[in-house]
C-alpha positions in Angstrom: -13.0 -21.9 7.0 -13.2 -18.4 8.5 -10.1 -16.4 9.4 -10.0 -13.1 11.3 -7.2 -11.1 9.6 -6.8 -7.4 10.5 -10.3 -7.3 12.0 -12.0 -8.7 8.9 -13.5 -12.1 8.7 -12.3 -13.8 5.5 -13.8 -17.0 4.2 -11.0 -19.1 2.6 -11.9 -22.2 0.6 -9.7 -25.2 0.4 -7.8 -24.1 -2.7 -7.0 -20.7 -1.3 -6.1 -22.1 2.1 -3.5 -24.4 0.5 -2.0 -21.5 -1.3 -0.4 -20.3 1.9 1.8 -22.2 4.4 -0.3 -23.5 7.4 1.7 -21.4 9.8 0.9 -18.0 8.2 -2.6 -17.3 9.5 -1.8 -18.3 13.1 1.4 -16.2 12.9 -0.6 -13.1 11.9 -3.0 -13.6 14.8 -0.3 -14.1 17.4 0.4 -11.4 20.0 4.1 -10.9 20.7 6.3 -9.2 23.2 4.5 -10.3 26.3 6.5 -11.8 29.2 6.9 -15.6 29.0 4.9 -17.3 31.7 7.3 -20.2 31.9 10.5 -18.2 32.1 9.1 -15.1 33.9 12.1 -14.8 36.2 14.7 -15.0 33.4 16.5 -11.9 32.1 15.4 -12.5 28.5 11.8 -13.6 28.8 10.2 -11.5 26.1 8.1 -13.6 23.7 9.4 -12.4 20.3 10.0 -15.8 18.6 7.7 -18.1 16.6 8.1 -21.8 15.6 6.8 -22.4 12.1 6.7 -26.2 12.7 4.8 -26.2 16.0 2.7 -23.1 15.6 2.3 -23.0 19.3 2.2 -19.2 19.8 4.9 -16.7 20.8 8.0 -18.0 22.4 10.9 -16.5 24.3 14.6 -17.2 23.5 14.7 -19.7 26.3 11.7 -21.6 25.0 13.7 -22.3 21.7 15.8 -24.9 23.5 12.8 -27.3 22.9 12.7 -26.3 19.2 16.3 -26.6 18.1 15.6 -28.6 15.0 12.6 -26.5 14.0 12.2 -23.5 11.8 12.0 -20.5 14.1 11.7 -16.8 13.2 12.1 -13.6 15.2 9.5 -10.9 15.3 10.7 -7.3 15.9 8.9 -4.0 16.6 8.8 -0.8 14.7 6.5 2.0 15.9 4.5 -0.5 18.0 3.9 -2.7 15.0 5.2 -6.2 14.5 7.7 -6.7 11.7 10.1 -9.4 10.4 13.3 -9.1 8.5 13.1 -9.9 4.8 16.2 -12.1 5.1 14.2 -14.4 7.4 10.7 -14.5 6.0 11.7 -14.8 2.3 13.2 -18.2 3.0 9.7 -19.6 3.6 7.3 -17.2 1.9 6.9 -15.2 -1.3 6.7 -11.6 -0.4 6.5 -10.2 -3.9 4.4 -7.0 -4.1 4.8 -6.2 -0.4 6.5 -2.9 0.4 9.7 -3.3 2.4 11.4 -0.8 4.7 14.9 -0.3 6.1 15.0 -0.1 9.9 18.3 -0.3 11.8 20.1 -1.1 8.6 17.9 -4.2 8.0 15.1 -4.5 5.4 11.8 -5.6 7.0 8.1 -6.1 6.1 5.1 -5.5 8.4 3.0 -8.5 9.5 -0.4 -6.7 9.5 -2.1 -3.6 8.3 -1.2 -0.2 9.9 -4.2 2.1 10.2 -3.9 5.3 8.2 -6.8 7.8 8.2 -6.3 8.9 4.7 -3.5 9.0 2.1 -1.5 12.2 2.1 -1.5 14.8 -0.7 0.2 13.8 -3.9 0.0 10.1 -3.2 -0.2 8.1 -6.4 -0.2 4.5 -5.2 -1.9 2.9 -2.2 -2.3 -0.6 -0.8 -5.1 -2.6 -2.6 -6.6 -3.6 0.8 -6.2 -0.8 3.3 -5.2 2.1 1.0 -2.1 2.9 2.9 0.4 5.0 0.9 2.9 2.9 -1.0 5.8 3.4 -3.4 4.6 2.9 -7.0 6.4 -0.5 -7.4 4.4 -2.2 -4.6 0.8 -3.5 -4.2 0.4 -4.4 -0.5 1.7 -2.9 2.8 1.9 -6.1 4.8 1.7 -9.9 4.8 -1.9 -9.7 6.1 -2.9 -7.4 3.3 -1.4 -9.7 0.7 -3.5 -12.6 2.0 -6.6 -10.5 1.8 -5.7 -8.9 -1.5 -5.2 -12.2 -3.2 -8.3 -13.9 -1.9 -11.0 -14.3 -4.5 -13.6 -14.7 -1.7 -12.7 -11.5 0.0 -12.8 -9.4 -3.2 -16.0 -11.0 -4.3 -17.6 -9.8 -1.1 -16.1 -6.3 -1.6 -17.2 -6.1 -5.2 -20.7 -7.2 -4.3 -20.9 -4.4 -1.6 -19.7 -1.9 -4.2 -22.3 -2.9 -6.7 -25.1 -0.9 -5.1 -28.5 -2.4 -5.5 -27.2 -5.4 -7.4 -27.1 -9.0 -6.1 -25.6 -10.4 -9.2 -21.9 -11.3 -9.3 -19.8 -9.1 -11.5 -18.6 -10.6 -14.8 -15.0 -9.5 -14.1 -12.9 -11.4 -11.6 -12.8 -9.7 -8.2 -9.2 -8.4 -8.7 -10.0 -7.0 -12.1 -13.1 -5.3 -10.7 -11.0 -3.7 -7.9 -8.4 -2.5 -10.5 -11.2 -0.9 -12.6 -12.5 0.9 -9.5 -9.1 2.2 -8.6 -8.5 3.4 -12.2 -11.9 5.1 -12.2 -11.1 6.8 -8.9 -7.7 8.1 -10.3 -9.4 9.4 -13.4 -12.1 11.3 -11.4 -9.3 12.9 -9.3 -7.2 13.8 -12.3 -7.5 17.3 -13.7 -6.7 17.2 -17.4 -4.4 19.8 -18.9 -5.7 22.4 -21.4 -6.1 20.7 -24.8 -4.0 22.0 -27.7 -5.5 24.7 -29.9 -6.7 24.1 -33.4 -5.2 25.9 -36.4 -8.1 28.4 -36.5 -7.8 29.1 -32.8 -4.1 29.7 -33.1 -4.6 32.1 -36.1 -7.3 34.1 -34.1 -5.0 34.4 -31.1 -2.1 35.6 -33.3 -4.4 38.2 -35.0 -5.6 39.6 -31.6 -2.0 39.8 -30.4 -0.9 41.6 -33.5 -3.7 44.2 -33.0 -2.7 44.9 -29.4 1.0 45.2 -30.3 2.2 48.8 -30.2 4.0 50.3 -33.2 7.7 51.1 -33.3 8.2 54.4 -31.4 9.7 57.3 -33.5 11.7 60.2 -32.2 10.2 63.6 -32.8 12.0 65.7 -35.5 14.3 68.4 -34.2 12.4 71.0 -36.3 9.4 70.6 -34.0 11.4 71.6 -30.9 10.5 75.1 -29.7 12.8 76.8 -27.3 11.7 79.8 -25.4 14.1 82.4 -23.9 
């Protein structure tokens, strides 16, 4: 089955599809914060709710009256991106490895990738999928990136594209292949420090330093002082 996640078509086989709850892919593709067509005249008609049992798209708070016994979550906004509170999503989904943020005193995670032109200077860790800057203890920047980053099919395609001129599958698993590429990139960007000197080099430097060192200054004897009147 093909899924469009963050603008990328990902082929997910049956085993990988069953790894995630059935509502996750539809959730990531849903558009939120539009006005509810059913309750357009109501004061609170913004569609920022989602029913995990019905998977029927975005709902407003008034729509939830028909989903009282269902699992419903609330989607929020941060800098024009959809987020969800950790306290809500971790009840139904393992979010290990996804970076969390604190917004309005609540810890949240982003639903989908947030475009970033290039990592800033001094960045040592980035998202495995979109290369967004992350803290060192995290691997993905969003739920969508974790889906992609744990898909063998997705990384098999990425590794085949990276293997220029080769149509054979790499011997390593796709995730190991990606890890090796990232380590290689870090090594290429790393400038090694000056290696320690050997014993002979240290002796030579000490000798040259000793030759350049000035002698101890001596005061001229008083007998050499000539005074003219």
